[in-house]
Phi, psi and omega in degrees: 000316178300320181295318180295321179296316180296319179297315179298319180296316179298314180298319180298318179295322177297314180297317180299317180296323181294339180275346180278142177293139176289163180306324181290334182274337187302319179301335180297337180293343180271001189305320184264016181296126184210092184276158174274166176303316181301317180293318182296312183294340181255013175257103185300331181280354176268095183285154182238155180205154172271138186221126166227123188269017186289129185250352183250180182275006177215148177280359173294335176266093183280140175299144176282165177302318181294323177293320177296323178294322176303312181294319180298320178293322177297312181294322178299322180295337178273007184073018170290128178235351173216133179237162184243133172246174195240331179206161177243007178294317180270162183293343191308306184298316178299321180290325175299315181296318179297318180295319177298314181302315180295322178295322177296325177289327181281330184221109186296342181272351183285133183221122178206138182237168186224135165265107189270118180272137171248114186286134179237131181235165169272171179298133177073014176300142178064024176234178178271358182277158180300137180283146172232099186286350178270353181235136180282153176296149177292348179277346186297319183297316180290329177295317178293317179301320180291322179296321177296317180300316179292323178297324179281334177286325184234060184295337179277356182242310182282116183245344182217140166245126177257120180275097178089154175230112184047043184273344182253348183284132193285344174284351173278063195294340183275354182203357189299155180238158173285152187305332183297336179287316175297317181302317181306312185282329174298313180295322179303313181292322177295324176295320177298322178297314180296330181274001179077018182268350167221163185304136182295338180264001178289124181268143182245134177211182166231142184249110190213167179304148182304324181296324181293338177269013175096002182273001183241226185294154183293344179298339180275347185279078184247160176301327180292321177295319177304318181290324175299312182301324179283340185266331181285163177277333173198167182259128178250107188249153176250140177216129184226082175303329181302316179295327182279357168297339175256313190278332180208070190280036181297335182259353193263135176126172182262131181283146179306323182291347182264005189296334182270357177286161173292164181298320180292325176293320178299315182293327176298316178296316181300315184283335171297322179290327177295318178296315181300325178295317177298317180297322181295325177291320176297317180296327180293325175292318179299318179297317179295316180301314181292332179293341177269001181077024182250138175237103178221161178291144173239128177236162181270108179282334176201137163197148181190181183210121182286152181263354179200149175202137172259013183241230188298338189252358183257211185303325182270006183224240186283348183058045185258338193256116169195169184292333181290311179293322177303315182296318179299315181295316181300311182294317180293319180294315178299316181297315181294315182297317180296316180298324184261011176056041176251127178282129182242108175278084186297139179254111005209182184288306188233146171303145179229105187288351178285339187303321177220065187298331182279349178226085186306337181258014179288149185301326183301336181278356192229031178275350185290154172278345174237148170286171180299324181272014170090014175279135178278124177287174190304329179302336184246010181300320180298323178296322177297316180299327180280356180081017182304324187253018182302129177085355182261148181225156165240110190068230180270359190258130169290157180285114180232170181279148167294162179058018183056026177078012182268105184294328180296319178294321180297315185294338177295336179268002181269122177253147182272134175297164179291160174293140190308315183293332176291321178301312183299323180294328182278352181234000000 
């Protein structure tokens, strides 16, 4: 009897084991994973990034689906799970969604979501005619309609629609709109959600400079902005300390008391202050929002640091741009955002030479964590060492380190900011 019982027990265990998925089968269990925007934005391990896959000096040359897949695999390897696009007028965003869909079909374990940008302009933007910032471009309606169409085509991928990109900040003088135009389209999308014409869990926001969200001058504190804040699902704010190393360098430079520190220690202090400056801008938006009696999530829609500049931020200016400082900002910002459960759509994944095509050495061309030919900048050298990008390519190039991985050569290009009191004397 004991023998029969033992035999039965062994057979039962074998049968039970045969019913369990093998290690190779287990990832298939994630096939139907489909998180909401709220869930994604509140998962610290789901990193976010801004993405434009343009590899040429003009957007007339659109990335192919295969090129987009290359980039998506690279970003996925970095633990990016949600990326941000900027407009639906051009084929890029739709092709990104198509590429994600195909990758999900090819690999059940692949997971990527999108914050879909709908570009908003004022009347006569990008033309020779007089601008009217109080009237929206006739293209805005079709842009919103196309964003809705794509959100409905890819409901498992598109989780957020952002109405406009830096569309309310007044220094965007070639296209900015007054807040009532953004409000109109935010309410339109929220109405579609209430009517069941887009997914009920699709979140609506606008992605704009911190000042445009009320964290800056009082000229932005309008009833229309208050209504926008009450109407969006969360606030997507931009903060760029790098630009303010020139425009408002109150935080920038080496303090006299730091003069005896090593150069790397000095730069660590300098970049800590850059991070604190960014946090202060986020906090200023939070304070304004709370003054309206509103409690909503605030996430970073954009922040970044260029690795080169021949203008205001380079050797002839603030001496802010190099791969070493970029890496410090990236690491510090990621660490702070993760710790505080703030989603940071870091700007950006890859260098894009179209941004300032007439000035190849302009800072706008060098915000990527990767060069155009797929070299990982210093911020990602550790990831290269860990084999994160093993087997991945951009074009014909495997992912390798800039400077051929020689830190001494990299440091030769690092310049020290001025001593703080010298900066104050110059301003």
